[in-house]
C-alpha positions as CSV (number, residue, x, y, z in Angstrom):
1,X,0.1,0.4,0.1
2,X,1.4,3.3,-0.4
3,X,0.8,5.9,1.8
4,X,-0.7,8.9,1.4
5,X,0.6,12.5,1.0
6,X,1.8,13.9,4.6
7,X,2.6,17.5,4.8
8,X,4.6,19.1,7.8
9,X,3.2,22.0,9.7
10,X,5.2,23.8,12.6
11,X,3.1,25.4,15.2
12,X,4.8,28.6,17.0
13,X,8.3,27.1,15.6
14,X,8.6,24.6,18.2
15,X,5.3,22.0,17.7
16,X,5.6,19.3,14.6
17,X,3.7,16.9,13.3
18,X,2.3,15.3,10.2
19,X,-1.2,16.1,8.0
20,X,-2.2,14.4,4.8
21,X,-4.5,16.9,2.1
22,X,-7.4,15.3,3.4
23,X,-7.2,15.8,6.9
24,X,-8.2,19.1,9.3
25,X,-4.4,20.3,11.0
26,X,-6.7,20.6,14.2
27,X,-7.2,16.7,13.8
28,X,-4.0,16.4,12.7
29,X,-2.1,17.5,15.9
30,X,-5.0,15.9,18.4
31,X,-3.9,12.7,16.1
32,X,0.4,13.3,16.6
33,X,-0.4,14.1,21.1
34,X,0.4,17.3,20.7
35,X,-1.8,20.3,22.5
36,X,-0.3,23.5,20.5
37,X,-3.8,25.1,19.3
38,X,-7.1,25.2,21.3
39,X,-9.6,23.2,21.0
40,X,-13.4,23.7,21.0
41,X,-15.5,22.3,18.6
42,X,-13.9,21.3,16.2
43,X,-16.8,22.1,13.6
44,X,-15.4,25.9,12.5
45,X,-18.2,27.8,15.2
46,X,-16.6,29.0,17.8
47,X,-13.1,30.5,16.8
48,X,-10.4,28.8,19.8
49,X,-8.3,27.3,17.2
50,X,-8.1,30.8,14.9
51,X,-4.7,30.5,13.4
52,X,-2.1,32.6,11.0
53,X,-0.8,31.2,8.6
54,X,3.1,32.1,8.5
55,X,4.4,30.1,4.9
56,X,2.9,27.7,3.3
57,X,-0.1,26.6,0.6
58,X,-3.7,25.5,2.0
59,X,-7.3,25.0,1.2
60,X,-9.8,26.0,4.1
61,X,-13.8,24.4,4.9
62,X,-16.4,26.9,5.6
63,X,-15.8,28.7,8.8
64,X,-18.3,31.6,10.3
65,X,-17.7,35.0,9.1
66,X,-17.6,36.3,13.0
67,X,-14.7,34.9,13.3
68,X,-12.4,34.7,10.1
69,X,-13.4,37.6,8.1
70,X,-13.3,38.5,4.1
71,X,-10.5,40.8,5.4
72,X,-9.0,38.5,7.7
73,X,-8.7,35.4,5.1
74,X,-6.7,37.6,2.6
75,X,-4.1,38.1,5.7
76,X,-3.9,34.4,5.9
77,X,-6.1,33.9,8.9
78,X,-8.4,30.3,9.4
79,X,-9.3,28.0,11.9
80,X,-7.0,25.2,12.5
81,X,-11.0,23.0,12.1
82,X,-11.2,23.7,8.9
83,X,-7.7,24.3,7.9
84,X,-6.2,22.0,5.1
85,X,-2.7,21.5,3.9
86,X,-1.3,21.6,-0.1
87,X,2.1,22.3,1.4
88,X,4.5,21.9,4.6
89,X,2.8,24.6,6.5
90,X,4.0,27.3,9.7
91,X,1.6,28.9,11.4
92,X,1.2,30.6,14.4
93,X,-2.2,30.7,17.4
94,X,-3.9,33.5,17.0
95,X,-5.9,34.6,20.1
96,X,-9.7,35.7,18.4
97,X,-10.2,39.1,19.7
98,X,-14.1,38.2,20.8
99,X,-12.7,36.1,23.7
100,X,-9.8,38.5,24.4
101,X,-11.8,39.6,28.4
């Protein structure tokens, strides 16, 4: 059996784990046992797993506009639960202003 393509995801320049192009970054992180991105609903609605992509190509699934606006997306913000790698990627966590108290 041929192994699927796997890309490396690096978070905060510290944690590294593999992720296939059909797997969401947040799920790959959990599978790898890493705890570098906050986990919430896993469905694109809560915004806890908001990240900024620093390097790499990706595609995204459906996300709440309340947590990632069109302008945010242009600036490469995404929710890790809806983020699929198309290359190796480097990301950093990005606290959602709605959750800052």
